[in-house]
C-alpha positions, 0 to 999 in steps of 0.5 A: 580368808575367813579362817580365824588366824586371818581375822585382822589380816588384809587380802588382795588377789587377782587371777588373769587369763593371758589368752582371753585377757580377762580377769577371772577372779579378784579381791582388792585387786587395785589396792596396794600391798606389801609384796615382799620378794615378789618385787624381784619379779620386776627387778629381774624382768627389767634387767633381762629386758634392758641387758638382754636375755643372753647378757653375759658379765665379763670380769677382766684382769689387766696388767699395768706394766711389762712382763720380763722373765716372769716378773710383771713390773706393775700391778694386776687389776681386776675390774669388777663387772657386777657378776653375781656369780663369782663362786662355785655355782657354775655346773658343766651343763651350763647352769648355775647350781642352787640350794632351795634355802640359800646360804645367805639365809643360813642354808647349807652352802652348795657343794664345791669350792666357792673360790673356783671362779677366782682360781680359774682367773688365777690360772689364766694369769699364770698361763701368761708366764707371770710368776711374780708381781712387783706391784699389787693386786687391786680390785677396781670396784668403781662400777657403783658405790660399795657399802650399803647393806641390803635390807634382808640379809644385811649383806654389803652391796658391791660390784665385786661379789665373791661367794655372795659376799659371805663366809659360810660357817657351818656348825655340825652338832655332835652325835650326843649331848656334851659332844663338841660341835664341828665347824667348817669355814668356807672359803678358808681365807686369811680375811677371817679366822674363826675360833669356835668352842661349841658343844652339843645340847639335847635336841629341842633345846634352843640354839645358844651360840654367842658370837663376838667379832674383833674388827680391829683390822680391815684385813683380818677379822676374828670371830669367836663363837662360844655356847652350844647347838642342839642335836640335829642338822648342820646350821650355817651361821654365815658371816657377812663380808665387811668390804667385798672389794677388800675381800676380793683383793685378799682372796684373789691374791691368795689363790694367785699364790696357789697358782704360782703367782706371788703378789701382794693385795693392795697396801691399805694406805695406797690411794688409787687413781682410778682414772690413771688405772683405767688407761691400762684397760686394753685388750693388749694388756688383758691377762685374764677374763671370766665370762658368766653364763647368760642372764637367764641362768642367773635368773634361776638363782635369783628367783628360785632362792630369792637371792637378796644381794643379787636383786639389790645389786641390779638397779645399781648395775642398770644405773651404772650402764654408760647410757644411764650415766650419760643421761643421769638415769638410775635403774628405776628410771629404766624400769618406769620407761619400759613399763610406761612404753608397754602401757602399764598403769604404774599407780599400782606400783611403788619400788625403792629397792631391788629385793622388796624391802621398800615396795608396794604393789597391787595385785592388778599391777603385778598380774598385768606385769606378768602378762607383759612378761609372758609376751617377751621372747624370754618368757619361757626362761623366765617362768622356768626360773620361778620356784615350783609349788611343792617342788623347789626353791622357796616353794619346796615345802609349800603345799607338797601334797596338793593338787597343784603341786608341780603345776604352779610357778611363782615367786614368794615374798615375805616381810616381817617385823617384831611386835614388842607389845605382844612379843610376837612376829607380825608378817606385814607382807606375804606374797605369791605371784607367777603363772600356771596353766589351769586344769581347765587349760587356761593360762593364768598370771596371778598375784595373791597378797596377805598383809598384817598377820600374827598368829597365837601359835606357830610361825606366821610366815609359814601359816601365810605361805601355806595359805597362799599356796593352797589358794594357788593350788585351788585356782589351778584345780577349779578356775574354768 
């Protein structure tokens, strides 16, 4: 805290003994701080508490007419359930794969076909003997309103989520300066055409890729990329899907075609009567169903990678529950009711979104919240879903050789803005909150925040992240 780079920064922290129920160390424990994505601890915990640890999303496809001689005389309707993992993440061992730096943040996408889940749905439809459809393929995304963009990655929020609502555009530099750079688009779909004319520059030269998007058609976008990338590792210049619902209709119709089912995506001028469509949502008319893994498996993706879209969707999902709609409550109402029932002091908490773009927390509130979570039946699964210091997720590169590496399970958080006066980045919020069993044997819940940090040299987010990790490691080693 006394290092020169933190001269203008504000610090807050609290370390709480879970068994003795006592504070072991505290600095500004009751003051509000910008928490960044440590907010996702509250978002994910509330979702598990409300929905249940074994909650599974069920994405169903219905027919609106009879099947005669392989022809469906009607429409196919996929009802979006809010499943965040209609993707290629699912692994045979019953878990979801993740990459430490998620593709939504420009990381290289996970291996596998991002449309695999949609292909499995298409195979089920084909197995019903459907070879062609006289109507259209429709996505009912009415669970909650689509269209807002979350505050971190600018991805569109929607109950329809295919490949996290991005198209990965991975640019691989050539071996030598002057060589053309390779471009791989995934998933490949008629929704987006990428025209790339990119070359390779010397390592150390700044990336100079220019992109221009032709958005004249809602069904076909063209992304033109020109310029150069420096020699080095591949870069994912992912493109955010403008309408997840439409993206779902187009991609599913294409994979249905691959499965031998001819169907057109919903015609653009068609106005849907969702109340009339919903009359067909019956088990006898269901032709496909995808069941997700348990919600605790999704927690690994959300918390390890700090997946903003998933987190931003959860308050909307909770507000869309039948009981919530009947009572006029939203996801934050459900969170408040739960925390108040458990006796938490909410004066130390402010939350306006699921990911952390609009929130303030005190270290005291966050440590007590984590103490509450530690009493829940799903506590072990929640803790194991957190990044591990120096090992994986958003903590993979933090304090790798420290004494506490591999011992601290915690969620990171970063919020930053640009300072035009000084032409630098100001980290308005950096946080680390989670658990460890100290070297002394004490079980600790903790939260550490540093706000308003700018540095003369380097990346202030990295400086702050390493400092928070260092504090957590020292606490693991020395708290008695």
